[in-house]
N, C-alpha and C positions, 0 to 999 in steps of 0.2 A: 690147290684152291688158296687164295689169299685170305687173310684174316678180315672178318666183318669190321673190325676196328680200324682198318685202313680206308674205309669208305666214309662218305659224308652222310652217315645215317642218324647220328646222335645229336641233332641240333635242337631238339626240343620245341620246334615250331608247329608241328602238325601232329601232336600226340592225341590219340583218341580218347585217352583218360588223363585229366589233369587234376591237380589237388582241388581246385574249385569245383569241378564237376563231381568229384567224389563226395565233397562236402554237401553239395546240393542234393545228391542222391540220398544222403543220410539226414536230410532235413535241416541242415545248417547253412546259412548264407554267410560266408566269411566277410562279405562287404558290409554286413549289418552288425557285426560283433565288435566290441572294443575290448581287446585283451591287454592293452597297454603296448608299450614299445619294446619291453624286455622279457626274455624268458631264461629261467635257470633250468638247464637240462642236467638231470642226474643220471649217470650211467649205472645206477644201482637202485633196484626197486626198494630195498630196505632203507636206503638213504632218502629216497623220495617220500616214504611214509614218515620218516623221523623228522624231516624238515617241515612237513605239513603240520606235525604235532607240536612244533617248537613254539616258544612264546613271542617270537618276532615275526610271525606270519599270521595273517588273518585270511581265512579261506572263504570265498563267496560261493556257498554250496548250491546256489540256484542255478549257476551255469553248468550245463552238462556237455562234456566233450563226447563226440559220437563214437570214439574208438576205445572200447574197454580194455583191450590188451595193451594199449599204449597210452595210459592215462595222462590227463592234463588238468591242472586245477587252476582256476582264476583266483588270484590272491591280491592282498593289499599289504603295503608296508605299514609300519606304525605311523608313518605321516600320510597314510591313505593313498599312496601311489599304487596304481594298478600294474600288475605284472603277472606272469604265469610261471608255474613249476610243472615240469614235464618229465616223464619217464618214457623214452622211446623204445624200450626193449634193448636187446643186445645186438651188436654187430653193425657193419657198414650199411647194409641194405636198409635196415630199419631207420638209422639215423638220417640217411638221405631222404627217405620218404617223409620223415618228420620235419626236416628242414623245408621241404616243399610245402607242407601244410602250414608251418609257422609263417613262411613268407607269404602265403595266400591270405593269412589272417592279419597281415600288416606288421608283424614283428620285425624289428630292426636290429636288436642286439641279443646275441645268444651266448650265455655263459655255460661252458661245459664243465662239469664237476664229476670226477671219476677216480677209478683206481688204475694202477698200472704196475707192470713188472719192471725191474731194472736188470741190466747186465753189467753195470759198472761197479767195481769193487768199492769205490769211495762213497757210494750212495747206499743208505741203509733202509731197511723196512721202517715205514712210518715217516720217512722224509717227504717234504712237499716238492712237487714238480710243477713248474710253470713252463708251458711250451711256447717256443718261438715258431715252430712249424713241425711238420711230420713228413717222414719218408713214405711215399705212397705205395704201400704193399697191399692195399685193398683192391677189390675188383670193381665196385660200383662206381668209383669216381671216374673211371675211364669212359663211362657213358656221358660224362659232363665235360671233360677236358683231356687233351692228350697227356701222356705220361710225363712229358717234359714240363707241364705246367706245375708249379710248386704248391704244396699245401702249406699255406702260411697263415699264422694267427693275426688277428687285427692288432695293430700296433697300439692304438689308443686304449683299447680295453685291457690289453696285456699290461700296459704301463700303469693303468689304474689299479690292477690287482697287485702288481709289484709294489706300488706305494702303500697299499694297505698292509701287505706283508711286512714291509719295513716299519710302518707305523706301529705295528703290534709286536715288533721284535721277533718275527718269525724267520727262521733260516729256511732257505729253499735252494733248489737247483734249477737252472734255466738252460734250455737246450731243445734238441730235436727228439721226436719220438719215431718209432716205427709202427705204423698202423697195419695190422694184418687181419686177414679173414680166417687164417688156418692156425688155430690155437695148438693143434697136435703136430705141427710141422715146424717147430722151433728147433731145428737141427744145429749141430755144432758149427757147421760152415756158415749158417745164417747168423748165428750169435757172434761168431768171430769177426765177420765182416761188419756188422752193426757196431761192435765194440771198437773196431779200428777206425770207423768213420766218426766216432765220438757220440753216437746216438746214446741217449741216457735212459730211454724207457721204451716199452713195448705195450701196446694196448689194442683193443678191438674196434675203436671208434675214431681216433683222432685224424687218421688219414682222410676218410670220407667226410668227416665233420668239418675240417678246415677247408678242404677243397670244394666240396659242394656248396657250403655256405658262401664262400667267396664268389662262386659262379652265379649264385642266386642273388647277390648284392647284400647279403647279410654280414654284419660285423660279428665274428666269432672268436672266442678265446677259450683256452682249455687250461684248467688247473686241477691238480689231484694229489693223491697220496700213494706212495709205493706200498703195495701190499705183499709183494713177493719178489724174490731175486732168482735169476737163472744164471748160475756161475759155472765156470769150467775149472775143474780141479785136477792137478797133475798127479801122475803116478808117483810112487815113492822113488827116491834117488837110487841109483845103482842098477836100474834096468836098461835094456837096450832102447835105442830111439824108436825102433819098430814096435816094441812092446808098449812104449809110452803112448804112441799114437793110437794103439789098439785099446789101451786101458784108460786113457784120460776120459773122464766122464762129465756130463753136465748134471749138476745137482740143483734141485729146486728147493728153495727155502721160503717159508712164509705161510700165511693164512689170511685170506681176503675178509674173513669175518672177525679179525682181531678187534677187541674192544677199543684199544687206544687209537687204531686207525679210524674207526667209526666216529670217535670223539673229535678227531682232527678234521675229518670231512664236515662234521656239523659246524665246527668253528669256521671253516672256509666258507660254508654256505652263508653264515652270518655276515662275513666280510663282503661276499658278493651281493647280498641284498642291501647292504649299506651303500654299495656302489650304485645299484639300480635306483636307489632313493636319490642319489646325487645327480644322475644323468639328466 
């Protein structure tokens, strides 16, 4: 039997459930709400809460998002520009659904802010990563586009973030991520291949985020901070090649809850909201 993904099934033209119909079922008409044009998506609930409590965000509490497990808040910048802050929960399936919902509400610009791991020796924990695109290791984006379709960040928004980083003297790494659905399947062979391809980070959202967003006509970009590293360490010298292959290990370093990482993410959120104010 051939794969269902070889058939013309996933065109999205005759879906029995749409983001709009789901909204209407929950009592919200997306055509009647004004959420502004931009959304800051945080891939961390802790970060979502901290940004909402910051002194550069004003929350409009009267607006009620109908999905409590994936909260969204309507906010204003200091110059009173309307925008939203959203936590879509974790993983590619959730971010794809959230992008469908944001698109239905008229959002045009989506800024992803999150955490990632790295597999490159020259990149340290706490470093800033700005993505050009993502290798599609997720499962949900294949419902939107064939695997040959690239997951690419919006050039204009990425350039604006780059300008802000340079303006504030922030060092950063720019390149490709690997977006995966399988956190516990980061084996040596995968890490070796991604490292050889020059991939600088691994995360759970970027692949679907950049691919689905582009298919839906949204302008999406991703910036974040390295929270951990997955490195391959050689066995001591003097052992046979066979023993080296047997004993070389992947070592995981880092902690996603580190204080300095949280502070850097908050700083990045401030830069993004300044960009939103300027759009």
